[in-house]
C-alpha positions in Angstrom: -14.1 26.2 -6.9 -13.7 27.3 -10.6 -12.8 25.2 -13.7 -10.8 27.6 -15.8 -9.7 25.4 -18.8 -9.6 21.9 -20.0 -6.8 21.0 -22.5 -6.5 18.1 -24.5 -3.4 16.0 -25.8 -2.7 13.9 -28.6 -5.5 12.6 -31.0 -8.4 13.7 -29.4 -10.6 16.2 -31.2 -11.8 19.6 -29.5 -13.7 17.3 -27.0 -14.4 19.9 -24.3 -14.4 23.1 -26.2 -17.8 23.9 -24.4 -17.9 21.2 -21.7 -16.3 23.5 -19.1 -19.5 25.7 -19.1 -22.3 23.1 -19.6 -23.1 19.5 -19.4 -24.2 19.1 -23.1 -23.0 15.8 -24.6 -20.0 16.0 -26.9 -18.6 13.6 -29.5 -15.2 11.8 -28.7 -13.4 10.0 -31.3 -10.9 8.3 -28.6 -10.0 8.3 -24.8 -9.7 12.1 -23.9 -6.3 12.9 -22.3 -5.5 16.3 -20.7 -5.4 18.5 -18.0 -7.7 20.6 -15.8 -6.8 23.8 -13.9 -8.8 24.2 -11.0 -8.5 26.9 -8.1 -7.9 26.6 -4.3 -9.5 29.4 -2.5 -7.5 31.7 -0.3 -8.3 32.3 3.4 -11.0 29.6 3.7 -12.4 26.3 2.4 -12.5 24.8 -0.9 -14.5 21.5 -1.8 -12.5 20.0 -4.6 -12.1 16.5 -6.3 -9.9 14.9 -9.0 -12.0 15.0 -12.0 -9.5 13.1 -14.0 -8.1 9.6 -13.5 -5.1 7.4 -14.1 -4.8 5.4 -17.4 -6.2 1.9 -17.7 -3.8 -0.5 -16.7 -5.5 -3.7 -18.3 -8.7 -4.2 -20.0 -10.3 -7.3 -21.3 -12.9 -9.8 -20.2 -13.6 -12.3 -17.5 -13.3 -15.9 -18.6 -14.7 -17.0 -15.2 -16.1 -15.8 -11.9 -16.1 -17.5 -8.6 -17.0 -15.8 -5.4 -14.3 -13.0 -4.9 -12.1 -14.3 -7.6 -12.0 -13.6 -11.5 -10.1 -15.2 -14.2 -9.0 -12.8 -16.8 -8.7 -12.8 -20.5 -5.3 -11.0 -20.2 -2.1 -12.0 -18.6 -0.7 -10.2 -15.4 2.5 -10.2 -13.4 1.8 -12.0 -10.2 1.3 -9.6 -7.1 1.6 -6.4 -9.2 -2.1 -5.1 -8.0 -1.8 -6.1 -4.4 -0.5 -2.7 -3.1 -2.1 -0.6 -0.2 -1.7 3.1 0.4 -0.2 4.1 3.9 -3.6 3.5 5.6 -4.2 0.3 4.0 -6.6 1.2 1.3 -6.2 -0.9 -1.9 -4.3 0.8 -4.8 -6.0 -0.9 -7.7 -9.5 -1.6 -8.5 -11.7 -3.2 -11.3 -14.2 -1.0 -12.9 -17.2 -3.0 -14.8 -18.7 -1.8 -17.8 -21.8 -0.5 -15.8 -19.5 1.7 -13.6 -19.2 -0.4 -10.5 -15.8 0.0 -8.6 -14.4 -3.3 -7.2 -11.2 -3.1 -5.0 -8.5 -5.5 -5.6 -6.7 -7.3 -2.8 -4.2 -9.6 -4.7 -3.5 -11.1 -8.1 -1.8 -14.1 -9.8 -0.7 -14.0 -13.5 -4.2 -14.9 -14.6 -6.6 -14.2 -11.8 -7.8 -11.2 -9.6 -9.1 -11.6 -6.2 -11.3 -8.8 -5.0 -12.2 -7.6 -1.5 -15.8 -9.0 -1.6 -17.9 -11.7 -3.4 -18.6 -10.3 -6.9 -20.7 -13.3 -8.4 -23.6 -10.9 -8.5 -21.7 -8.1 -10.2 -19.8 -10.1 -12.9 -20.4 -13.0 -15.3 -18.3 -14.9 -17.8 -17.2 -12.8 -20.8 -17.8 -9.5 -18.9 -15.9 -6.6 -20.0 -13.6 -5.1 -17.1 -11.0 -2.3 -16.8 -8.1 -2.4 -14.2 -7.2 0.9 -13.1 -5.1 2.5 -10.2 -6.6 4.9 -7.8 -5.5 8.6 -7.9 -3.7 9.9 -4.7 -3.1 12.9 -2.9 0.1 13.3 -4.9 -1.7 13.0 -8.1 -4.0 15.9 -7.1 -1.7 18.3 -5.2 1.9 17.1 -6.3 4.3 14.6 -4.6 6.3 17.7 -3.7 3.5 20.0 -3.0 3.7 21.3 -6.7 0.1 22.9 -5.9 1.9 25.4 -3.6 -0.2 24.8 -0.5 1.2 26.6 2.7 3.6 24.2 4.2 5.2 24.5 7.7 6.9 22.5 10.3 3.5 21.4 11.7 -0.3 21.1 10.7 -1.1 24.5 12.5 1.3 26.3 10.4 0.1 24.6 7.1 -3.0 24.2 4.8 -4.8 21.2 5.8 -6.5 18.6 3.4 -9.3 16.7 4.8 -10.8 13.4 3.2 -14.0 12.1 4.8 -14.3 8.5 6.1 -16.6 6.2 3.8 -18.6 5.0 6.7 -21.1 7.7 6.8 -20.0 8.9 10.4 -18.8 12.2 8.9 -15.4 12.0 10.4 -12.2 13.2 8.6 -8.7 12.2 8.1 -6.5 15.1 7.9 -3.1 15.6 6.0 -0.8 18.6 5.4 2.5 19.0 3.5 5.2 19.3 6.2 8.4 21.2 5.5 11.4 20.0 7.7 14.4 22.3 6.8 16.8 20.7 9.4 15.6 17.1 9.6 14.5 17.0 13.1 10.7 16.9 12.7 10.0 13.8 10.7 11.0 14.8 7.2 9.5 16.7 4.5 6.5 15.5 2.6 2.9 14.6 3.0 1.9 13.9 6.5 -1.3 13.0 8.5 -2.3 15.3 11.3 -0.7 13.7 14.5 2.0 11.6 12.6 5.0 13.7 11.7 7.1 10.8 10.1 4.9 8.6 7.9 4.9 9.3 4.2 1.3 9.8 3.1 1.9 10.8 -0.4 0.1 7.7 -1.7 -3.1 8.2 0.2 -6.1 7.2 -2.2 -8.6 9.5 -3.6 -11.5 7.5 -5.3 -12.8 8.5 -8.6 -15.9 10.2 -6.9 -14.3 11.2 -3.6 -14.5 14.9 -2.4 -11.7 16.7 -0.6 -11.7 19.7 1.4 -8.8 22.1 1.5 -8.6 24.7 4.4 -6.1 27.4 3.2 -4.8 29.7 5.7 -2.8 32.0 3.3 -4.7 34.9 1.4 -3.9 34.1 -2.3 -5.8 31.7 -4.4 -4.0 28.7 -6.0 -4.1 27.4 -9.6 -3.7 23.8 -9.5 -3.1 21.8 -12.8 -4.4 17.9 -12.6 -3.5 15.7 -15.5 -4.9 12.6 -16.5 -7.7 10.7 -18.5 -11.3 11.3 -18.7 -13.5 8.6 -17.3 -15.4 6.8 -20.2 -17.6 4.6 -18.2 -21.0 4.9 -16.6 -20.8 5.6 -12.8 -22.4 3.8 -9.9 -21.7 4.0 -6.2 -23.8 3.2 -3.1 -23.5 5.6 -0.4 -24.1 4.6 3.3 -26.5 6.1 5.6 -25.2 9.2 7.1 -22.6 11.7 5.5 -20.6 11.3 2.3 -18.2 13.9 0.7 -18.4 13.0 -3.0 -17.8 14.6 -6.5 -19.4 14.1 -9.9 -17.1 11.7 -11.5 -16.8 13.6 -14.8 -14.9 16.7 -15.8 -17.7 18.7 -16.6 -20.2 20.8 -14.8 -23.4 19.3 -13.8 -26.7 20.5 -12.2 -28.7 19.1 -9.5 -31.3 17.7 -12.0 -28.6 16.2 -14.2 -26.5 14.8 -11.5 -28.3 11.6 -11.0 -28.1 12.0 -7.2 -32.0 11.8 -7.0 -33.8 9.1 -8.9 -37.3 7.8 -8.2 -35.8 4.2 -7.5 -32.3 4.8 -6.4 -32.9 5.1 -2.5 -32.9 8.7 -2.3 -35.1 9.8 0.3 -37.5 12.6 -0.8 -40.0 13.9 1.6 -42.4 16.8 2.1 -39.8 19.0 3.7 -36.0 19.2 4.3 -36.3 17.4 7.6 -37.8 14.3 6.0 -35.3 14.3 2.9 -31.8 13.6 2.0 -29.8 16.8 2.1 -27.0 18.1 -0.3 -24.4 20.5 1.4 -22.5 23.0 -0.9 -19.6 24.5 0.9 -18.7 28.2 0.9 -15.1 29.5 1.6 -16.1 30.7 4.9 -17.0 27.0 5.8 -20.8 27.8 5.6 -23.2 25.5 3.6 -26.1 26.3 1.1 -28.4 23.3 1.7 -30.6 21.6 -0.8 -33.0 18.7 -0.9 -35.5 17.1 -3.3 -39.1 17.7 -2.3 -42.0 15.3 -3.0 -45.2 17.3 -3.2 -47.9 14.5 -3.9 -50.8 16.9 -3.7 -49.4 20.2 -4.7 -49.9 22.1 -1.4 -46.3 22.3 -0.2 -44.4 24.3 -3.0 -44.2 21.8 -5.9 -41.8 18.7 -6.4 -38.2 19.0 -7.4 -35.0 20.4 -6.0 -35.3 23.0 -3.2 -33.2 25.3 -1.2 -34.0 24.8 2.6 -34.9 28.6 2.6 -37.7 28.1 0.2 -39.8 25.1 -0.5 -41.4 26.7 -3.7 -38.5 27.9 -5.7 -36.9 25.3 -8.2 -33.4 24.9 -7.8 -32.6 21.9 -10.1 -30.4 24.3 -12.3 -28.1 24.9 -9.4 -24.6 24.0 -10.7 -22.2 21.6 -9.2 -18.9 22.7 -11.0 -16.4 20.2 -12.4 -13.6 19.5 -9.9 -15.7 20.4 -7.0 -17.4 18.3 -4.4 -20.4 18.2 -2.1 -21.6 16.5 1.1 -24.6 14.3 0.9 -26.5 13.3 4.1 -28.5 10.3 3.5 -31.1 9.3 6.0 -32.1 5.9 4.3 -30.3 2.3 4.2 -28.3 3.0 1.0 -28.4 5.7 -1.7 -27.4 4.2 -5.3 -25.8 7.0 -7.2 -25.9 6.1 -10.8 -25.1 8.2 -13.7 -24.5 7.8 -17.2 -21.4 9.6 -18.8 -22.5 13.1 -19.9 -20.9 12.8 -23.3 -20.9 10.5 -26.1 -17.8 8.5 -27.4 
């Protein structure tokens, strides 16, 4: 996965002039809007993500919070935020100023009902932002504008994998089906095993990773447009496997990513076997594996990020490119991935 360019539209100054090659903080005069060009590798796997997001739908404050329901300072149209994708995932969410993401189940003209009790997350007069999740169409095009190989079945098409959020490491699989004569279930995004249901609105969360297995030889350049996230990020990962991405459109490193912190639940031990693992996928499907090593007495190769092949070589500067994704294997009971935005506003 390579970031080639980041172009900004409108009144934003030259925000990411250097951000494509480093995570040095930049100054921004307003919310950046633009596009990113990413590459899907030919003949193999690419771990990618959507590093941009949809524009804010509403912003304001809470005037009251009770259980799973908040009353807003702004007016809404009843029912407009109640949609779900083809697999029942909520299409809209509330993001708090601290970066928490809270799914929306329904709304009236003045209240929003969320999918869980948020009384511990929000209080009266807290700032909130209502956003719409990105989808597989936003990332790859409603009509396969990305140019993935498309056939009459998944076996003759490139396949897109999105990992489940339960830690089990299972994937939902999608492809763009071409049905020239209308006998196969129609042309469009489909789930493997279901040739007729439109899957174009399948949700991809702000820090969800995506795997693409490309069966054709040529690389593809994919242009993704949207806005830059201007809020801090927070997400709790379950025990087991999660396919995730850095939620900002800049490169980061293992040191700067926020995946490890002393108090965030990351399990750091004296070896890879006793630590959470980070997997970076190569085009052939193989992985480079990292872990954060704790060496209390200095006999094991030092404290810090390590490749599983060496317990003494510091790999904290290993880059996670913008628009890519990684797999985290968490062996604890909950990893709170918290990270501040890597640029100043």
